[in-house]
C-alpha positions as semicolon CSV with decimal commas, in nm:
position;residue;x (nm);y (nm);z (nm)
1;M;-1,895;-3,108;4,894
2;A;-1,591;-3,041;4,677
3;D;-1,815;-2,814;4,461
4;S;-1,946;-2,612;4,761
5;L;-1,595;-2,551;4,892
6;M;-1,474;-2,458;4,551
7;S;-1,764;-2,209;4,502
8;R;-1,634;-2,033;4,813
9;V;-1,272;-2,013;4,703
10;I;-1,365;-1,897;4,348
11;F;-1,583;-1,638;4,532
12;F;-1,298;-1,488;4,726
13;A;-1,034;-1,539;4,445
14;P;-1,111;-1,205;4,268
15;M;-1,049;-1,008;4,582
16;Y;-0,738;-1,193;4,689
17;E;-0,618;-1,158;4,325
18;E;-0,589;-0,769;4,380
19;A;-0,509;-0,774;4,753
20;V;-0,131;-0,669;4,678
21;G;-0,076;-0,367;4,513
22;A;0,309;-0,386;4,497
23;Y;0,602;-0,563;4,643
24;K;0,974;-0,592;4,631
25;A;1,164;-0,915;4,689
26;E;1,491;-1,076;4,641
27;I;1,468;-1,390;4,431
28;Y;1,700;-1,694;4,408
29;V;1,655;-1,943;4,107
30;K;1,839;-2,269;4,078
31;G;1,796;-2,487;3,754
32;R;1,924;-2,817;3,632
33;I;1,858;-3,007;3,300
34;N;1,939;-3,344;3,208
35;I;1,955;-3,458;2,849
36;R;1,826;-3,809;2,859
37;K;1,829;-3,882;2,477
38;Q;1,961;-3,676;2,196
39;N;2,019;-3,698;1,828
40;F;2,154;-3,461;1,557
41;L;1,814;-3,302;1,532
42;L;1,856;-3,132;1,859
43;R;2,105;-2,893;1,703
44;F;1,825;-2,777;1,496
45;W;1,636;-2,654;1,817
46;P;1,682;-2,277;1,770
47;S;1,689;-2,186;2,118
48;I;1,917;-2,448;2,246
49;F;2,254;-2,353;2,412
50;R;2,589;-2,505;2,274
51;L;2,623;-2,853;2,403
52;R;2,943;-2,990;2,542
53;K;3,075;-3,326;2,405
54;G;3,003;-3,608;2,646
55;V;2,819;-3,380;2,900
56;R;2,459;-3,457;2,970
57;E;2,375;-3,249;3,276
58;Y;2,393;-2,872;3,310
59;M;2,306;-2,629;3,593
60;M;2,292;-2,250;3,660
61;E;2,185;-2,032;3,950
62;A;2,068;-1,650;3,942
63;Y;2,010;-1,406;4,229
64;G;1,832;-1,085;4,170
65;D;1,545;-0,856;4,240
66;L;1,171;-0,912;4,158
67;N;0,954;-0,601;4,177
68;Y;0,586;-0,610;4,122
69;T;0,317;-0,329;4,064
70;S;-0,058;-0,385;4,017
71;P;-0,219;-0,503;3,807
72;D;0,016;-0,753;3,641
73;H;0,357;-0,590;3,593
74;Y;0,674;-0,751;3,695
75;D;1,037;-0,635;3,674
76;H;1,292;-0,922;3,714
77;R;1,635;-0,804;3,735
78;I;1,928;-1,045;3,744
79;R;2,231;-0,939;3,942
80;S;2,459;-1,242;3,989
81;V;2,470;-1,580;3,806
82;A;2,658;-1,897;3,843
83;G;2,662;-2,225;3,658
84;T;2,825;-2,466;3,420
85;T;2,722;-2,300;3,105
86;S;2,671;-1,929;3,034
87;E;2,400;-1,988;2,777
88;F;2,180;-2,197;2,987
89;W;1,908;-1,940;3,047
90;Q;1,874;-1,870;2,676
91;M;1,680;-2,194;2,632
92;D;1,476;-2,124;2,949
93;H;1,383;-1,739;2,873
94;R;1,016;-1,826;2,949
95;L;1,072;-1,971;3,290
96;P;1,060;-1,664;3,504
97;E;0,690;-1,651;3,449
98;Y;0,659;-1,959;3,664
99;F;0,800;-1,800;3,941
100;H;0,553;-1,519;4,008
101;I;0,233;-1,680;3,919
102;N;-0,078;-1,517;4,087
103;V;-0,268;-1,836;4,192
104;Y;-0,587;-1,635;4,221
105;S;-0,597;-1,518;3,876
106;S;-0,844;-1,663;3,627
107;S;-0,571;-1,793;3,408
108;L;-0,207;-1,917;3,465
109;L;0,111;-1,800;3,289
110;G;-0,032;-1,508;3,159
111;D;-0,318;-1,622;2,939
112;K;-0,188;-1,960;2,835
113;L;-0,377;-2,191;3,077
114;I;-0,736;-2,179;3,229
115;S;-0,729;-2,171;3,602
116;P;-0,944;-2,409;3,814
117;L;-1,022;-2,071;4,022
118;S;-1,172;-1,884;3,700
119;P;-1,535;-1,777;3,736
120;N;-1,656;-2,050;3,508
121;A;-1,411;-2,331;3,638
122;H;-1,703;-2,578;3,684
123;K;-1,753;-2,571;3,320
124;Y;-1,379;-2,720;3,260
125;Y;-1,296;-2,886;3,580
126;K;-1,431;-3,151;3,823
127;F;-1,350;-3,116;4,184
128;R;-1,287;-3,384;4,470
129;V;-1,189;-3,345;4,834
130;D;-0,896;-3,578;4,897
131;S;-0,822;-3,513;5,286
132;V;-0,906;-3,272;5,575
133;W;-0,696;-3,176;5,870
134;G;-0,668;-2,911;6,151
135;P;-0,885;-2,781;6,423
136;D;-1,236;-2,722;6,369
137;Y;-1,219;-2,364;6,371
138;Q;-0,941;-2,339;6,085
139;R;-0,956;-2,655;5,899
140;E;-0,752;-2,717;5,579
141;Y;-0,885;-2,896;5,279
142;K;-0,685;-3,097;5,008
143;I;-0,914;-3,046;4,697
144;R;-0,807;-3,198;4,379
145;F;-0,913;-3,060;4,025
146;M;-0,927;-3,262;3,706
147;P;-0,999;-3,131;3,343
148;R;-1,320;-3,244;3,196
149;S;-1,158;-3,278;2,855
150;K;-0,816;-3,313;2,722
151;S;-0,660;-2,991;2,635
152;F;-0,325;-2,807;2,676
153;Q;-0,520;-2,509;2,825
154;L;-0,637;-2,714;3,115
155;V;-0,430;-2,860;3,411
156;G;-0,464;-3,100;3,674
157;G;-0,357;-3,090;4,034
158;Y;-0,468;-2,989;4,386
159;F;-0,531;-2,720;4,628
160;V;-0,463;-2,694;5,004
161;V;-0,720;-2,425;5,123
162;T;-0,770;-2,291;5,462
163;E;-1,128;-2,280;5,602
164;N;-1,304;-1,946;5,677
165;V;-1,055;-1,725;5,502
166;W;-1,062;-1,967;5,191
167;S;-0,709;-1,868;5,088
168;I;-0,451;-2,109;4,946
169;R;-0,154;-2,258;5,128
170;E;-0,025;-2,469;4,849
171;M;-0,103;-2,532;4,488
172;R;0,029;-2,806;4,271
173;F;-0,063;-2,833;3,895
174;A;0,069;-3,018;3,587
175;G;0,020;-2,879;3,231
176;R;0,174;-2,769;2,924
177;S;0,290;-2,428;2,805
178;E;0,426;-2,413;2,453
179;W;0,679;-2,683;2,423
180;F;0,744;-2,736;2,788
181;A;0,553;-2,974;2,998
182;A;0,564;-2,907;3,374
183;T;0,461;-2,986;3,718
184;V;0,457;-2,679;3,938
185;L;0,432;-2,670;4,324
186;L;0,374;-2,319;4,480
187;R;0,394;-2,274;4,848
188;M;0,217;-1,965;4,984
189;G;0,272;-1,742;5,281
190;E;0,070;-1,818;5,625
191;V;-0,256;-1,696;5,731
192;G;-0,253;-1,357;5,878
193;E;0,110;-1,270;5,745
194;A;0,182;-1,003;5,488
195;D;0,276;-1,264;5,226
196;E;-0,058;-1,464;5,268
197;F;-0,155;-1,415;4,918
198;L;0,188;-1,452;4,767
199;P;0,427;-1,750;4,666
200;V;0,726;-1,797;4,901
201;S;0,854;-2,090;4,695
202;C;0,803;-2,241;4,361
203;N;0,944;-2,581;4,228
204;V;0,912;-2,664;3,868
205;D;0,970;-3,024;3,721
206;G;0,986;-2,996;3,330
207;Y;1,008;-3,226;3,031
208;F;1,075;-3,158;2,682
209;G;1,037;-3,424;2,390
210;L;1,071;-3,346;2,019
211;L;1,177;-3,577;1,728
212;G;1,337;-3,835;1,949
213;N;1,506;-3,601;2,181
214;K;1,421;-3,617;2,551
215;I;1,517;-3,342;2,810
216;D;1,413;-3,306;3,165
217;G;1,491;-3,042;3,431
218;D;1,404;-2,931;3,772
219;Y;1,405;-2,559;3,884
220;T;1,369;-2,401;4,249
221;A;1,277;-2,032;4,318
222;L;1,276;-1,875;4,661
223;L;1,135;-1,525;4,715
224;D;1,231;-1,309;5,025
225;Y;0,981;-1,033;5,043
226;K;1,146;-0,701;5,160
227;E;0,842;-0,483;5,118
228;I;0,464;-0,556;5,035
229;T;0,218;-0,278;4,977
230;P;-0,142;-0,373;5,017
231;R;-0,384;-0,249;4,736
232;F;-0,624;0,032;4,837
233;P;-0,930;0,175;4,642
234;L;-0,742;0,512;4,639
235;Q;-0,405;0,390;4,513
236;D;-0,467;0,500;4,157
237;E;-0,596;0,844;4,265
238;Q;-0,266;0,909;4,452
239;N;-0,079;0,880;4,140
240;E;-0,276;1,132;3,931
241;D;0,026;1,344;3,884
242;K;0,166;1,078;3,686
243;S;0,035;0,950;3,357
244;R;-0,165;0,645;3,409
245;Y;-0,038;0,505;3,088
246;D;0,322;0,523;3,203
247;L;0,422;0,162;3,313
248;T;0,793;0,258;3,368
249;S;0,809;0,159;3,731
250;S;0,652;-0,186;3,686
251;Y;0,748;-0,308;3,343
252;I;0,987;-0,592;3,275
253;L;1,319;-0,473;3,134
254;R;1,571;-0,715;3,012
255;C;1,909;-0,691;3,176
256;D;2,254;-0,659;3,010
257;T;2,418;-0,991;3,060
258;N;2,764;-0,839;3,042
259;A;2,666;-0,670;3,382
260;Y;2,595;-0,986;3,570
261;V;2,824;-1,079;3,872
262;R;2,980;-1,421;3,786
263;D;3,239;-1,457;4,069
264;T;3,195;-1,796;4,238
265;A;3,293;-1,657;4,582
266;T;3,044;-1,377;4,571
267;F;2,768;-1,611;4,469
268;N;2,848;-1,836;4,754
269;K;2,764;-1,562;4,989
270;L;2,431;-1,492;4,821
271;R;2,298;-1,865;4,801
272;P;2,019;-1,891;5,052
273;I;2,016;-2,287;5,034
274;P;2,328;-2,510;5,023
275;L;2,421;-2,719;4,722
276;S;2,333;-3,075;4,720
277;P;2,624;-3,325;4,677
278;H;2,524;-3,396;4,323
279;E;2,534;-3,029;4,225
280;K;2,870;-2,993;4,383
281;V;2,988;-3,281;4,175
282;L;2,858;-3,108;3,860
283;Y;3,041;-2,780;3,964
284;A;3,357;-2,985;3,999
285;D;3,350;-3,170;3,684
286;F;3,278;-2,833;3,494
287;F;3,581;-2,649;3,643
288;S;3,800;-2,958;3,582
289;L;3,692;-2,985;3,225
290;N;3,758;-2,603;3,160
291;D;4,111;-2,639;3,314
292;S;4,181;-2,943;3,095
293;V;4,050;-2,774;2,772
294;S;4,256;-2,449;2,833
295;K;4,568;-2,652;2,861
296;K;4,530;-2,824;2,531
297;K;4,441;-2,518;2,320
298;K;4,620;-2,533;1,975
299;S;4,570;-2,417;1,636
300;K;4,392;-2,739;1,548
301;N;4,138;-2,674;1,830
302;K;4,093;-2,298;1,683
303;H;4,016;-2,440;1,349
304;L;3,753;-2,680;1,501
305;Q;3,605;-2,385;1,706
306;F;3,563;-2,180;1,401
307;W;3,366;-2,451;1,214
308;G;3,160;-2,508;1,532
309;E;3,070;-2,152;1,540
310;V;2,977;-2,157;1,164
311;G;2,741;-2,459;1,258
312;D;2,586;-2,236;1,540
313;A;2,507;-1,957;1,279
314;L;2,310;-2,206;1,055
315;I;2,077;-2,343;1,350
316;N;2,086;-2,073;1,621
317;D;2,013;-1,716;1,683
318;Y;2,345;-1,539;1,739
319;T;2,503;-1,201;1,789
320;I;2,805;-1,037;1,685
321;N;2,934;-0,765;1,883
322;F;3,172;-0,485;1,757
323;A;3,373;-0,281;2,023
324;K;3,219;0,066;2,017
325;L;3,042;0,016;1,687
326;G;2,729;-0,182;1,784
327;S;2,610;-0,544;1,739
328;I;2,454;-0,761;1,466
329;R;2,186;-1,002;1,552
330;C;2,110;-1,272;1,298
331;S;1,829;-1,533;1,288
332;P;1,950;-1,883;1,217
333;L;1,981;-1,985;0,850
334;V;1,832;-2,325;0,904
335;N;1,507;-2,273;1,068
336;P;1,140;-2,383;0,977
337;L;1,018;-2,065;1,134
338;L;1,149;-1,886;0,839
339;I;0,923;-2,076;0,596
340;S;0,541;-2,038;0,540
341;Y;0,289;-2,155;0,287
342;S;-0,042;-2,014;0,155
343;G;-0,278;-2,067;-0,139
344;S;-0,211;-1,739;-0,303
345;N;0,138;-1,694;-0,222
346;G;0,282;-2,026;-0,234
347;I;0,607;-2,116;-0,050
348;S;0,802;-1,848;0,091
349;Y;1,154;-1,822;0,296
350;R;1,279;-1,526;0,468
351;Q;1,593;-1,426;0,656
352;Q;1,669;-1,111;0,869
353;F;1,964;-0,945;1,016
354;K;1,953;-0,662;1,288
355;Y;2,208;-0,408;1,345
356;N;2,198;-0,194;1,653
357;R;2,413;0,077;1,796
358;L;2,317;0,282;2,106
359;F;2,444;0,643;2,125
360;P;2,454;0,884;2,434
361;G;2,119;1,002;2,532
362;D;1,956;0,657;2,432
363;R;1,958;0,756;2,056
364;L;1,957;0,429;1,870
365;L;2,055;0,326;1,513
366;H;1,869;0,028;1,404
367;I;1,946;-0,154;1,048
368;V;1,756;-0,440;0,940
369;P;1,852;-0,603;0,618
370;Q;1,609;-0,862;0,499
371;I;1,613;-1,115;0,214
372;G;1,330;-1,348;0,090
373;Y;1,248;-1,577;-0,183
374;N;0,909;-1,702;-0,330
375;F;0,946;-2,035;-0,465
376;T;0,609;-2,057;-0,644
377;R;0,671;-1,721;-0,827
378;K;1,051;-1,764;-0,844
379;E;1,091;-1,414;-0,726
380;F;1,372;-1,273;-0,503
381;Y;1,300;-0,995;-0,257
382;W;1,526;-0,776;-0,045
383;S;1,510;-0,476;0,171
384;V;1,709;-0,259;0,396
385;N;1,516;-0,081;0,667
386;T;1,711;0,181;0,866
387;D;1,587;0,385;1,161
388;F;1,775;0,630;1,356
389;G;1,579;0,776;1,667
390;Y;1,752;1,098;1,775
391;W;1,489;1,212;2,016
392;P;1,364;0,886;2,166
393;R;1,156;1,065;2,448
394;K;0,926;1,194;2,167
395;R;0,974;0,879;1,926
396;A;1,126;1,123;1,691
397;A;1,317;0,944;1,429
398;F;1,445;0,923;1,066
399;H;1,362;0,618;0,874
400;I;1,519;0,505;0,540
401;N;1,360;0,208;0,336
402;I;1,513;0,051;0,028
403;G;1,437;-0,262;-0,150
404;N;1,235;-0,420;-0,436
405;G;0,855;-0,461;-0,420
406;N;0,594;-0,672;-0,587
407;R;0,583;-0,688;-0,964
408;I;0,305;-0,467;-1,095
409;Y;0,127;-0,348;-1,427
410;S;0,055;-0,002;-1,516
411;S;-0,275;0,205;-1,469
412;D;-0,369;0,181;-1,829
413;V;-0,469;-0,179;-1,782
414;L;-0,754;-0,036;-1,569
415;D;-0,935;0,102;-1,865
416;E;-0,936;-0,255;-2,030
417;L;-1,079;-0,389;-1,705
418;K;-1,337;-0,111;-1,680
419;A;-1,458;-0,213;-2,052
420;M;-1,481;-0,579;-1,952
421;P;-1,825;-0,700;-1,829
422;D;-1,837;-0,859;-1,469
423;S;-1,993;-1,168;-1,605
424;L;-1,712;-1,217;-1,861
425;F;-1,416;-1,110;-1,661
426;N;-1,122;-1,304;-1,695
427;F;-0,758;-1,189;-1,614
428;D;-0,618;-1,437;-1,863
429;K;-0,792;-1,231;-2,150
430;I;-0,597;-0,917;-2,069
431;H;-0,244;-0,840;-2,156
432;L;-0,053;-0,746;-1,841
433;D;0,290;-0,604;-1,902
434;Y;0,468;-0,647;-1,561
435;F;0,696;-0,397;-1,410
436;K;0,987;-0,461;-1,150
437;D;0,979;-0,205;-0,865
438;L;1,273;-0,055;-0,686
439;Y;1,165;0,174;-0,420
440;F;1,321;0,430;-0,174
441;R;1,137;0,592;0,121
442;L;1,256;0,862;0,344
443;R;1,045;0,971;0,620
444;H;1,038;1,141;0,977
445;T;0,817;1,021;1,245
446;W;0,731;1,231;1,550
447;E;0,489;1,150;1,830
448;I;0,312;1,478;1,885
449;V;0,145;1,372;2,206
450;N;0,103;1,008;2,364
451;G;-0,064;0,774;2,089
452;L;-0,064;1,053;1,820
453;T;0,203;1,019;1,569
454;L;0,299;1,228;1,248
455;D;0,483;1,075;0,976
456;V;0,613;1,303;0,693
457;G;0,838;1,196;0,398
458;L;0,909;1,118;0,036
459;S;0,821;0,801;-0,170
460;I;1,045;0,737;-0,482
461;H;0,982;0,432;-0,711
462;R;1,157;0,332;-1,030
463;R;0,957;0,064;-1,223
464;T;1,118;-0,107;-1,524
465;E;0,981;-0,370;-1,756
466;V;1,022;-0,745;-1,669
467;E;1,060;-0,822;-2,045
468;R;1,195;-0,537;-2,251
469;S;0,968;-0,418;-2,538
470;N;1,092;-0,355;-2,891
471;F;0,839;-0,083;-2,968
472;E;0,797;-0,187;-3,345
473;F;0,542;-0,010;-3,561
474;I;0,390;-0,203;-3,850
475;F;0,267;-0,011;-4,155
476;P;-0,001;-0,188;-4,363
477;E;0,118;-0,006;-4,695
478;T;0,448;-0,182;-4,720
479;P;0,494;-0,500;-4,899
480;A;0,681;-0,661;-4,610
481;V;0,708;-0,612;-4,238
482;K;0,913;-0,301;-4,188
483;S;0,998;-0,129;-3,879
484;I;1,082;0,251;-3,809
485;G;1,439;0,154;-3,763
486;N;1,452;-0,014;-4,117
487;I;1,316;0,266;-4,340
488;P;1,523;0,232;-4,673
489;D;1,715;0,549;-4,789
490;E;1,536;0,815;-4,974
491;G;1,556;0,771;-5,360
492;S;1,565;0,396;-5,348
493;D;1,356;0,217;-5,597
494;D;1,183;0,005;-5,339
495;T;1,087;0,292;-5,122
496;P;0,765;0,210;-4,967
497;V;0,475;0,456;-4,904
498;I;0,493;0,567;-4,548
499;P;0,197;0,733;-4,381
500;A;0,253;1,051;-4,184
501;F;0,403;0,964;-3,847
502;D;0,396;1,175;-3,530
503;P;0,711;1,121;-3,338
504;S;0,540;1,219;-3,004
505;V;0,365;0,886;-3,015
506;L;0,688;0,724;-2,903
507;K;0,660;0,924;-2,566
508;R;0,376;0,695;-2,466
509;F;0,602;0,387;-2,480
510;R;0,872;0,371;-2,210
511;H;1,095;0,098;-2,075
512;A;1,094;0,254;-1,717
513;Y;0,867;0,495;-1,510
514;N;0,949;0,690;-1,220
515;S;0,738;0,858;-0,958
516;F;0,814;1,121;-0,684
517;A;0,566;1,165;-0,421
518;P;0,556;1,357;-0,080
519;R;0,361;1,147;0,185
520;V;0,201;1,231;0,517
521;V;0,062;0,980;0,771
522;L;-0,123;1,052;1,082
523;T;-0,188;0,758;1,327
524;W;-0,373;0,781;1,648
525;T;-0,402;0,530;1,921
526;P;-0,603;0,653;2,215
527;G;-0,488;0,517;2,564
528;Q;-0,143;0,413;2,458
529;Y;0,015;0,232;2,744
530;Y;0,421;0,266;2,741
531;Y;0,733;0,254;2,952
532;M;1,054;0,455;2,953
533;D;1,371;0,266;2,888
534;G;1,616;0,555;3,011
535;D;1,534;0,827;2,770
536;R;1,373;0,609;2,511
537;K;0,980;0,582;2,518
538;V;0,852;0,234;2,414
539;N;0,491;0,188;2,334
540;L;0,324;-0,126;2,458
541;Y;-0,058;-0,165;2,394
542;S;-0,382;-0,002;2,405
543;N;-0,753;-0,097;2,490
544;Y;-0,859;0,133;2,212
545;P;-0,855;0,105;1,825
546;T;-0,571;0,237;1,601
547;I;-0,683;0,490;1,328
548;S;-0,461;0,591;1,050
549;V;-0,488;0,828;0,746
550;D;-0,218;0,791;0,475
551;W;-0,189;1,068;0,194
552;E;0,052;1,065;-0,105
553;R;0,072;1,306;-0,414
554;G;0,274;1,225;-0,708
555;I;0,460;1,527;-0,868
556;G;0,530;1,517;-1,225
557;D;0,860;1,626;-1,404
558;V;1,050;1,612;-1,089
559;L;1,219;1,284;-1,216
560;P;1,246;1,168;-1,584
561;N;0,924;1,001;-1,700
562;S;0,736;1,071;-1,376
563;G;0,361;1,133;-1,362
564;T;0,094;1,275;-1,134
565;Y;-0,166;1,107;-0,906
566;E;-0,293;1,136;-0,548
567;R;-0,364;0,853;-0,313
568;I;-0,553;0,844;0,012
569;E;-0,618;0,563;0,249
570;L;-0,788;0,523;0,582
571;D;-0,734;0,207;0,825
572;Y;-0,886;0,118;1,143
573;Q;-0,776;-0,171;1,352
574;H;-0,896;-0,300;1,711
575;Q;-0,838;-0,606;1,929
576;I;-1,107;-0,652;2,187
577;P;-1,042;-0,917;2,484
578;I;-1,398;-1,053;2,549
579;G;-1,332;-1,314;2,814
580;L;-1,092;-1,603;2,933
581;M;-0,842;-1,639;2,641
582;R;-1,114;-1,508;2,393
583;N;-1,017;-1,214;2,157
584;I;-1,189;-1,037;1,872
585;Y;-0,955;-0,874;1,613
586;Y;-1,126;-0,651;1,324
587;R;-1,004;-0,419;1,071
588;L;-1,173;-0,172;0,825
589;G;-0,994;0,024;0,544
590;W;-1,079;0,226;0,238
591;G;-0,831;0,366;-0,026
592;K;-0,864;0,569;-0,357
593;F;-0,644;0,694;-0,626
594;T;-0,755;1,042;-0,749
595;N;-0,613;1,334;-0,975
596;Q;-0,467;1,069;-1,234
597;K;-0,336;1,292;-1,545
598;E;-0,086;1,045;-1,673
599;L;-0,002;0,670;-1,645
600;Y;0,073;0,566;-1,307
601;F;0,071;0,246;-1,095
602;V;-0,208;0,141;-0,846
603;D;0,015;0,062;-0,555
604;F;-0,177;0,102;-0,216
605;A;0,003;0,115;0,109
606;N;-0,243;-0,087;0,321
607;F;-0,401;-0,300;0,040
608;S;-0,126;-0,487;-0,123
609;R;0,012;-0,833;-0,185
610;H;0,285;-0,920;0,050
611;N;0,561;-1,112;-0,082
612;L;0,662;-1,225;0,276
613;P;0,433;-1,355;0,550
614;V;0,237;-1,078;0,728
615;G;-0,081;-1,085;0,949
616;W;-0,196;-1,055;1,304
617;N;-0,057;-1,257;1,602
618;D;-0,094;-1,582;1,390
619;E;0,020;-1,444;1,042
620;I;-0,303;-1,555;0,906
621;G;-0,569;-1,315;1,008
622;G;-0,609;-0,956;0,877
623;V;-0,505;-1,037;0,504
624;F;-0,668;-1,204;0,210
625;Q;-0,527;-1,583;0,172
626;L;-0,677;-1,686;-0,158
627;L;-0,713;-1,343;-0,342
628;D;-0,523;-1,355;-0,692
629;G;-0,235;-1,115;-0,656
630;R;-0,347;-0,920;-0,964
631;W;-0,654;-0,800;-0,803
632;Y;-0,448;-0,568;-0,571
633;N;-0,360;-0,338;-0,860
634;S;-0,678;-0,350;-1,061
635;S;-0,883;-0,079;-0,924
636;R;-0,856;0,294;-0,832
637;E;-1,061;0,240;-0,509
638;Y;-1,123;-0,035;-0,264
639;F;-1,296;-0,121;0,068
640;R;-1,186;-0,404;0,295
641;A;-1,297;-0,553;0,623
642;H;-1,150;-0,829;0,827
643;L;-1,271;-1,017;1,145
644;M;-1,125;-1,292;1,348
645;Y;-1,273;-1,452;1,667
646;E;-1,019;-1,660;1,884
647;A;-1,121;-1,900;2,156
648;P;-0,963;-2,207;2,319
649;F;-1,280;-2,427;2,265
650;L;-1,508;-2,397;1,947
651;L;-1,568;-2,679;1,694
652;M;-1,318;-2,953;1,815
653;R;-1,404;-2,979;2,160
654;H;-1,544;-3,323;2,153
655;L;-1,278;-3,473;1,962
656;M;-1,107;-3,601;2,255
657;K;-0,806;-3,785;2,100
658;Y;-0,650;-3,488;1,909
659;T;-0,779;-3,171;2,037
660;Q;-0,547;-3,167;2,340
661;Y;-0,272;-3,035;2,106
662;V;-0,496;-2,731;1,975
663;L;-0,411;-2,439;2,168
664;N;-0,680;-2,217;2,018
665;E;-0,937;-2,220;1,736
666;R;-1,007;-1,926;1,506
667;L;-1,277;-1,824;1,273
668;Y;-1,208;-1,573;0,986
669;F;-1,411;-1,350;0,766
670;N;-1,261;-1,126;0,508
671;A;-1,441;-0,905;0,281
672;L;-1,343;-0,679;-0,027
673;V;-1,552;-0,450;-0,270
674;V;-1,384;-0,340;-0,602
675;P;-1,520;-0,316;-0,946
676;H;-1,579;-0,656;-1,084
677;L;-1,574;-0,798;-0,725
678;K;-1,892;-0,689;-0,548
679;P;-1,808;-0,853;-0,304
680;Y;-1,519;-1,087;-0,277
681;L;-1,554;-1,295;0,048
682;E;-1,333;-1,536;0,239
683;I;-1,461;-1,764;0,516
684;G;-1,212;-1,955;0,717
685;Y;-1,140;-2,175;1,011
686;G;-0,790;-2,214;1,179
687;I;-0,616;-2,405;1,468
688;G;-0,296;-2,292;1,668
689;T;-0,072;-2,563;1,802
690;H;0,271;-2,542;1,978
691;I;0,436;-2,639;1,650
692;F;0,227;-2,455;1,359
693;D;-0,078;-2,244;1,277
694;F;-0,310;-2,363;1,011
695;G;-0,606;-2,228;0,849
696;V;-0,852;-2,340;0,560
697;F;-1,039;-2,080;0,362
698;A;-1,334;-2,076;0,106
699;S;-1,352;-1,787;-0,133
700;F;-1,660;-1,638;-0,302
701;A;-1,663;-1,373;-0,582
702;N;-1,994;-1,200;-0,660
703;W;-2,153;-1,440;-0,427
704;D;-2,043;-1,740;-0,650
705;Y;-1,818;-2,002;-0,507
706;Q;-1,457;-1,984;-0,619
707;E;-1,219;-2,220;-0,446
708;I;-1,092;-2,376;-0,113
709;G;-0,719;-2,309;0,002
710;C;-0,523;-2,304;0,316
711;K;-0,229;-2,117;0,497
712;F;0,034;-2,285;0,701
713;T;0,314;-2,120;0,918
714;F;0,545;-2,290;1,165
715;E;0,513;-2,151;1,514
716;L;0,768;-2,374;1,706
717;F;0,963;-2,167;1,947
718;N;0,803;-1,856;1,805
719;R;0,562;-1,779;2,080
C-alpha cells in the first residue's frame, strides 16, 4: 500500500514543484544554541563566533524579507536583528537554506540530500504507512520513509499526505548536511489555499560534534506570504524584453550587517510570537553581563582584549575596516584548510588577504596578497593580484599581477631532450640549470557582450639563475687550468699558448634573462547567467562550455637580454549535470611555442605546474597529480584531456559501515601527449567527505605502468 501511495505522490511532485512562479514573504527566524561540551579545540573551528567566558547558551532573532522567483532563486534580506551576540549568524550562515525548502524537489538543501520524492526514490528508500485519518473523501496518510543504506545523502522521516490532491501537509526528516546533523519539521499551507505548496513554518533541531566538542541548537522560522504568483506556461514569454540570463530580481544578495536595525524596542514590535520564559532569562543575563563589563573597563582589560583579538586572528576569518579607505579580510593563520598534500607537489601551505574598497558607481578596487610555502621543495611563493573595475556594468577592469613563479629551465634543454631516444629517456641524465621567475602582468578586460570577454595586456618576466654560474673556459694548451680572468701579462716567460677567442661567445651565457610580450586572450561562455549588484555585473554559471584562445608574442631588444617567441593555447571546459547529484566535468587543451629565434622559456599559461592547490570543485580534478614537474617545460607543444565523473553512490555502496561518511565518489581520467610521452595517463578514484577530499591515482607513461600516488585536501567548513 505504501509504495502505491508514494507512486502517486511522486507522480504529482514535479507539477507541484513548479506550481509557484514567485512569492514575497516576511520571515522571522529565532535561533538558540547550547554548548554542551567544549575544549580548547573549539577555538580552532574557523566559523565559530567569539565565546563569552562562563556562557553556554546564546540566542538571536532576525526579521526580514524573503522573495522567490522560479525556478530556484531566493533573495533573503535581513532588516532587523536582536540577540545575545552580534556574531551568532556567522556560524550558521548556511541555515537560511533550511527555511525555504521546496519539499517537492528531487533533492533537498540544494543538491546535498536525495529527496524521498525523487523519481527514482524507491531505489534509495523504503516506505511504510503509519496511520490514516480524516473523512473518506479526503483522508490523510502518515507515510514513513527509511533509507535502504547508510549514507549522508539519504534522510529518514515521514510525510503527511492528503488524498486525491496528493499534496503534502507536513514533512519531517532527519539527516546531515556538511558538519550539521539536523531534524527538520516543515508545515505546509492548507489544501485549496494560495500557500498550499509552500512551507508556512520550519523548525530545525541541530547538533554538531567534533573532537570532543558538542553543540546543539534549535531554530524556528515563520513565513507570512504577502504575494504569491502561480507559474504559467507563458510566464517566460512575458519577460522577453529582459534577458533570460539576467537573474537580478531573484538572486540572493548579502546584506550589509551595518544596516541592520538593532534597537530592542523596535524588534519587540516585529516579533510574531512571544519569547519563552527561558529566552527572557537569556536576554536579562546578557544585558546584566554587559552592564557589569562596561563598569569594570580598565587598561588591563584593554590589554587582555588586545591579546584576545590577536588570538582571533590566528583561528578565525576576520575583517579590518578603515574609515573611508576600504576593508581588509584575512583568512585565519591556523587553519587546516590552508594545507594540502599531493604526490607530485608534496605538502603546501597558503595564506590569503583581501583588500576591498568600493567607489561611487560601484567601481571596486580589489587587492589580494597571497603567500605560500611548499615544504617538499622548500620554496616560498608570493603574489599580489590587483583588480580595479572602472566600468562594472561591462566588467571592464585593469589587472596587475606581481609575484614569483615556478622554477624553470631554459629552452636550450629541449635540444638535449629531443636527441634522447624515448626508450632511454631519463631526466636525471640531463643537466638542468634552474632559473627563478619574477613576473609582472598588466592586462585590461572587457566583456564585449554577455559571455564574450577580451583581455589585452603585457607579460614581463625576469628569470635569474638559482645557482650563479662562474662562466670559466678551459684551454687544453695550457699546462695548468687557466680561466679567462687569469691570463698572465704579455711578455711573461710562462705565457701560455692561447687559441683564438671570439668574445661574442660570452653573449650566449647570461645570469639573467628577460622577456617582454604583448598578450591577447579571448574567452567565450555562451548562455552566461548573471545578476546586477547595483551597477556591477556578476557572472554566475552557464549550461554551455567555456572556450578560450590565449596568444602571446615575445619581442626582443625591448628589455636587456630579451628574446623572441610566440605562444598560442586553446582551452575548452564544461560541466554537465546528468541526473540527481551526478556531474561530468571535462577539459581539453592544446598549446604550442612557435617562431623561436633565441633562447626562451617554455612557460605555458594553461599547462603549468601549480605551486599552490588548484583544480575543479574538489581541487583534485582537472590537473595532473603524479606528473613530474619537469615535464611542464620539456616540450614546445602539448595536448591534454581531463575527465571526471561524480556521483553519490559508485564503488562503496555496499560497505555499510563506513560509506555513510562519503558524500560523493569520483572517477578521474587525465591524459597528456608530448614528445617522449605518447601518451601519459592517470587513472584515479576519489571520495569526498565533510572533512576532507581524497584521491588515489595510478600513472602510465608510453603505456607502461609508473607509480601510484594520492592527493589529500581538507574540506572542513569549506563547502
